[in-house]
Structure formats: C-alpha cells, structure tokens
C-alpha positions, 0 to 999 in steps of 0.5 A: 161467557158471552155476556162476560166477554162483552164486558170485559170488551168494554172494559178493555176499550175504556182503558185505552181510552183512559190511556190515550188520554193520559199519554194525549194530555201528558197529566197527572194528579195528586193530592198534596195536602188536606186543608180543613175538610178539602184536600188540595190537589196538584196537576203534573205535566210531563214533558215528552222530551226532558230538555233541562230537568227543570220544574215550573210550579204553576199558581193561577191567577184570579184576584184570591176569589176564583180560579181553578188549577183545571181552566182551560188557559191554566191547563193550556199553559202548563201543556205548553210548558211540557212541550218545551221540555219542562215539567210544569205542575198546576196546583189548588190553593186556597181563596182566601177572599171567598166569604167562607174566610173572610166573615168578621174580618177588615178588608186589609187583614183579609188580604193580608190573611189571603196572601199568607194562606195562598203561600202556606199552601204553595209552601206544602205543595213544594213539601209535597214535590220535594218529598215524593222527588224520586218518584215523581222524577222532580229535582229539588233544586230545580223548582221554579215558583211562577204565577200570574196576579194571585198566582204572582203574588203567592210565588213571590210571598212565598219565596219572601217568606222563606227569606224572611222565616215567616210562619206561612212558609214553616212548611217548605222544607228546611234549606230548600230554595227555589232555582227562581221566581217568575211573577206576571203582574205580582207584588210583595205584602211587608208588615215591616215598613219596607221591603227586605230579605234576611237572606237572598231570595231566587233570581227572580223574573217580573212582567208589570204594565205600568199602568197596573191598577191592581196590583200596584206597579210601584206601591202602596204604603199604609204605615208600615204595611206595604203591598210593593210592586215590581218597580219598587221590588226591582228598586230594592233587588238592584240596592242589595245586588240580588239577581232580577230580570224586569220587563216593564209594560208601557201604557198597559194594565192588567192584562199583562197577567192574562197574556203575558204568561204566553210569551215563553221566550223570556222564560227560556232566556231566564232560565239560561241566562239567570237560573242555570248559568247564573251569568247576568245580575240584571236585565231591565227592559222597558218595552211596548208589546205589540201582541198586547193590545189595550183592553178592559184590564187598563183601566179596571181598578181593584174595586172593579174586580170585586164588584158584584155583577148586577142580576139579569133577567131573559127580558130582552132590552128595547 
C-alpha cells in the first residue's frame, strides 16, 4: 500500500509538471496528414487573451533542405504571436530538396517539386484546421498564411495554387480563401510565361531585402518558367488592383527573412488595415531598418546555401 501511495504521488507530481509545461508554453500538438511513411504534425499556440479571432499559420524557412517547426526561433515567434492575441500554428512540411526527394532529377525539377510539395502540405494543414475548427476554436475565414524564406515561398505558392486551380493546392477546402498572406523574403514560381492569378489573391504583406541573392527581389525567368520575387509580385498586383503592402529594405539581403518576422508591429497594421477592415489597397514603403544590419546573409548566394560543409577534425590550427 505504501509503495502504491508513493507511485501515485510520483504520478501526481509528473502530471502537475506536464500541466505546468502546457500552461507555460501554451502549446498543443496534432498530426494533420500522413505522407508516405511520415506523419506531419502541427503545434498550436493558444493566446491567453484572444484579441481578434485570427489564426496565423507559421511556415518555417530553411531552403527546403533543413529547419523544423520546433526550432527555438520559430517557437519563440509563435509564442510572441500568441502574446499579441493570435492563435499561432507551426506546421511541418516535407523538405523537398533533401536527397530522399531529389535523386535522378535536374536542379530545376527538384526545386519546382520542392515548392509544390511544401504547398501541398500547407494545403493539407489548412484543411485539417478548417475541418477541426470547431474543437480547435479556429475560424476558417480568419486564417492567415505566414512564412519566411522557404516558408514564405510556400505561403505564396499555396494561395497562388488556390487562385489558379493548380493540383498541389487541391487539398484546400472548397471555396476557402486565406484572410491574408505574409511573406518575409518570398517568391512565386510560375510556368505560364508571366505572373497571373485566375482569381483575386488574398491581401498580401511582403518584406524583402533589395539585394537578396538567395530569393530574388525582382525575378529570374528562363523561357516560360520564372521565379518572381516581391518587386515583381507587387508590380503585377498593382496592375490588377489586388491589395498588397510591401516593405522594401535597402542594402539588405536575405537577413530580412531571419530578423524581419520579429517586427510584429507591421503585421498588426496589416491585419487591422487590410485584412479586418479592408480600408487600404496599397502600401509601398522603401526603408532602412536600423535594427537589422548587414550580415553574412547580405552577399550570400543560392549556391552558398547548398554548399556541403567542409569536413573537420579535432586538430588545432597552428
């Protein structure tokens, strides 16, 4: 009996500890889709005091070759969103440029497949959130897609696929539209010879360094295939009178994707002015951000991102 009481006491303390962790982190984890032998998961961060009913689906960056929804930086960002009153969701997606998915493919084919694969997984995550919205407390019409770098491409591609009825977005709920899209150093890949939407995209917030050499600020076009960065996207959005807000960061490269998302004031402005009230059509700002200085990311090129690290040993350099 005494032994059983001690075991029960330990169990009680363990459960108390688990409850404390959940309360402190405000996080719940759910599987949302099975892909081959992999179960993709999402973490949901609930706000202590919901402010506006919006949910931000955060898609991490990492060049489609690394990264994780559970990395400290990404988790901190989601908790910050929750502190602002948003429900934040950090999602898994398949990293299509890992060797598992690239064998026998050209570089361009592998890159395209990585874009489509990630957007398909984002579509599945949205479907899960919408289908389980009642028990999760998520409103289908108040879901914002947000990401940095590869995650920004994924967010933009998901809405682009929705607008154009592309196969990789087929898992999105029928008739669903994001309340907004937020992209830090993002781009859209298109094979139609130009950038077009068959129906209006969601209001879009873009941040991009003007000298970004990893994700193009302008565009890279090969024949009918093109990767269109924030400058090209907003040029077309203005032409077609689609609502957008863009922050062009002078003298900065890809570090905008690393430091930019922590500037949540612009996100709140975007939600209030574009998403919630719909009062604004364009906001185009060219700026220098004193809080984000030049770094290794300023001059880094795409080929540098995928360089294999040199082997090292334990010998000291002399």
